C-alpha positions, 0 to 999 in steps of 0.5 A: 499500499502506497503512503503519503510522501514524507520530505525529510530535508537534511544537509549534513550526514554523520557517517557512523563508520570508518575507513573504505566505506566511509570514504564511499559514502563521502563521494556520493554525498559530496556529489549530491551536495550534503556536508560530511562528518566522520567519526573516529577511535583513538586508533584511527585518529590519523586515518584518511576518512578522518582527514577527507571529512568536512568535520571529524568527532572522536568517540572513544577508545580503540576497542569497538565497544568503547567507540563504533559500537558506542550509541551514545557517543555517535548520537552525541557526535552528530549533535555537537557537529550539527549533522542532521542525518546519520549513515551507518555504512555496513557492519558495526551498528548498521543493523541495531534497531536500537541505534536506528531508534536512537536516531529517530529520537534524537531527531536525526534521520536514519538512512536505512530502514525503520527500526521496526524493519531492522528489528523484523528483518535484521534479526535472523530469527525474526526474519525466518519466522516472517519468511516461513509464514509467507511460504518461503523455503527456509533452512531448518533450524532453531530460533528459540528464546531459550540459549542455555547450553543444554537447550542448544545442544538438544536442538542442535541434536534434533536438527541433526548434525552438521549444524551451523551456529549463527549470530542473530544480530549481524553478519560477515561470518562473525558469531559463525560456526560450522559444527560437525558433531556433538562433542565439538558443540560446546566449544563452538557455541562458547566461541560463537557467542563471545565473537557475536558479543564482540562484534555486534553487542548481542550473544543471541544465536540460531541454529541451522542444518548445515547445507553441504557444498551450496552456492550463496546468492543474494538478492539486492532490493530497494523499497521506498516510503511510497510502498514501491520496491524493486530488486537489481538482480543477484550477486554470487558470494560463494568463494568464502573462508571462514564464512566470510566472503572473498569473492563476489560477482554478478550476475551468477554464473549458475542463476538462469533468468527464470530463477532470478525472476523467481528469487527476485519476486519472493525478496520483492514481496518479502519487503513490501509485506513490511513496508521496507525502506531503503537498501537490503539484501536477501541471501539464500543458499542454492543447492545442487538441484536447483532449489533455494533456502532463505538464510537471512536478511541484511538490512543495510548496504553490502559491502559487495555492493559495487559490482551491482552498480558495475552491471546497473549503472546505478549508484546505490548510495545516491538511491539510499540518500534519495529514499531517506529524504523522502524521494520516491524510488523512481525506478520500476522493475522493467527499468533495471537492465543488466549490462556485462559481468562484475567481480569483486575480490576483498584484499585483506590483511591476513596470512593465507598460508597460516590459516588466514591469520590476521595481520597488522602493522604499517603498510609501508608502500601502497599503489593501486593498479589502473583499469580497476575500480579500487574502494580503500582508504589507505596511503603509503605508511597507513597503520592497519589496526588489529582492532577491526576487520582485516579487509583493507581494499575492494578491488572491482572489475567490469567486463562485457563477459565474465572471463574478461572481467575475470582476466582483467581482475587478475591483471590488476590484482597482480599489479597492485603493490601492497608492501609491509603487511602481509595479505591475501593478493597472491591467494585471491589471484590463485582463486581467480585463476583456478579452473573450477572457478573459471568454469563458474562452478565454485561453491561454498566448498571451493576454498576448502576443497582446493586449499592445497592447489590455491596455496601451493608455492610457485616455482621459482623461490630460488630465483626470487631469493637471487633477485632479492640479493641483487636488489638489496645490493643495488638499493643499499645506499652503503653498499661499497663500490664494485670492482669489475669481476670481483666479488662485492662480498669480499669488500664487506666486513661480514658475510652478506646475509638476508632472511627470506620465507623463514630461511636464511641466505648468505650470497654474493654479488659479482658484477660482470665485465659486460655490465651484468649482475651474478648473484651467487647463493647456495652454490648456485649462480644466477645472472641478471641483466639490468634494463632499467632501474627507476623509483620503485620499478626493475626491468631485467633479463635472466636466462633470456626472459625479460620482466619487470618488478616492483620493489620498495626498500623500507630500512633493512626490509625490501618488499618485491612484487614479481609476477603477482606474488609479494615477498619481503626479505630482510637484510641481515648482513649487519645483524648478529647471528640469530640464536636458535629460535624457541620451536613449537615444542618447547612449551611456550605459546606465542601470541600468533598476532596482535590481538586482545585476550578474550579467554584463558581456558586453563589455570596455572597448574592444570595438566593439558594435552597436546592440541587442547585449546589453552587461550583465545585471542580475538583480532579483527573482530574474529577469534583464534584459539591457541592450542597446547603444543605439548602435553604437560602442566601449565607452569605460567600464564603470562597474559590476563583477559581483556589485555592487548598482546603483541605478535610473539608475546609469550602467553602461556608456558607448558612445562612437559610431562616428565621434564 
């Protein structure tokens, strides 16, 4: 039913978020003539979104609960800055009905759905009840109020393992666990609760039967205050790790026009039934037989909205702002046309080779490739904080065909320089190249099924080491001058040495009479002819092959991007020889990343067995369990719950049995 127009004028928008999404919203808001206000935590004081805004207001300390989840602080920031509208972005408070209500109570326009709609559809349990009442197929599960351990385990047994545990209040893979059996259910339940509370401020969970090897398909919808609603087609988000999306594309290679129309109609009818206003996404699982099941609704703008923008030509943030100001949608379903194919990858600061462990630190050098849409809030020297999500950029390609978009994205990804912090850049490129993805056959099992192939080291590791040796010399301002045909290493006070990929190499560089270089390491000689060396780029020939590489020297660290793979070497020539590193069997458990201790699972004097969970850290809104490397007795606990620890810090010590 249509409603009378409600014109809600606003002139200044506070963006209750950070990083790339804050900058993305600013871009459209300014184009439409709005002022923009940023908010920031202590950890984000120097971030780009703070400097780019017209005004910026501090809202608290680094932890999300003290800043970006602090409703009172954000409302106060809007009032003090004179903002009359709030855009929540995605994550944090974007799907929190209490935040939307607080904006309404303060006389602020919330650029999103009403608190009532968020409560109805943003809550996973409530949304499933509404969809079930409407006859929409849903994944069997439990959405009850009894959240006790015993009740949840009983319901899981009733549903049948494997089951999914999900946070009722949010998405992004946080508060989500796939549980194979009853024995592992209690630990998974505890971890999901803790993660959900930390990320969303709500520890309530639901259970669902796990559908094996499905596709993850979502439908983008918009509704306005006049009762109009449309869908903008689907996105395929099947390539995931830890239940978090890595690659999204539109349209899906599996969805036919008929299936798109059926899923779109269901989505549109669902939001019309509750008078939904603004942007939203209904998420479905599509099984191997072509049947689909409703999972949840995200009552906000999605991370992956750029792929929909690419194939429709629409600015989804502009649609949000126009709807929030009381304008009609201005689009009918028949007006929506799709052009070409778009693919997005999420560049994350994480180590794919070590179970996607989050990484924080300084981005020493950052440069994006031409030919892609890149959403980011980075610059050379930016600090990657351990307190927030590990996604640092989104790279988006658009082509006439899926394969054109895929090839363009691979090339652009491989030419993006991200030096100083380990990222999943090479892993994403491997995913895009994999025959299963190239054929459009990837499901949610893609990463797990092909993990070994996707993480396989590329050939040429020794050649990489030789190139690193050469660059360490030619970029060293204190390197001794060469003498033709003589080993330069002979003039060094110590043997030339560097570390790369957890190995140490001794090397020599010899300048040949023809002007070329020879790098000698581990008994092998590699010859290089330099065609060009300028700035952060080198063009060289080796074994008759000419190629280019990017590099950046940051003190004694040298970062290199070669053939789409980034690796870093450290000059150890003037360093004292390293003592034997403590092995994982020495009984000392070290923090695998910068993070916050959220649970100490043992007590001093307690006996533990190898592999037993001992301590849990939270980094970038995800929990990471550290287990005992050996069996023995807990001799010391060197960290407390709530403490922020740095990578490598000893957090628990175990005395081996029989020691």
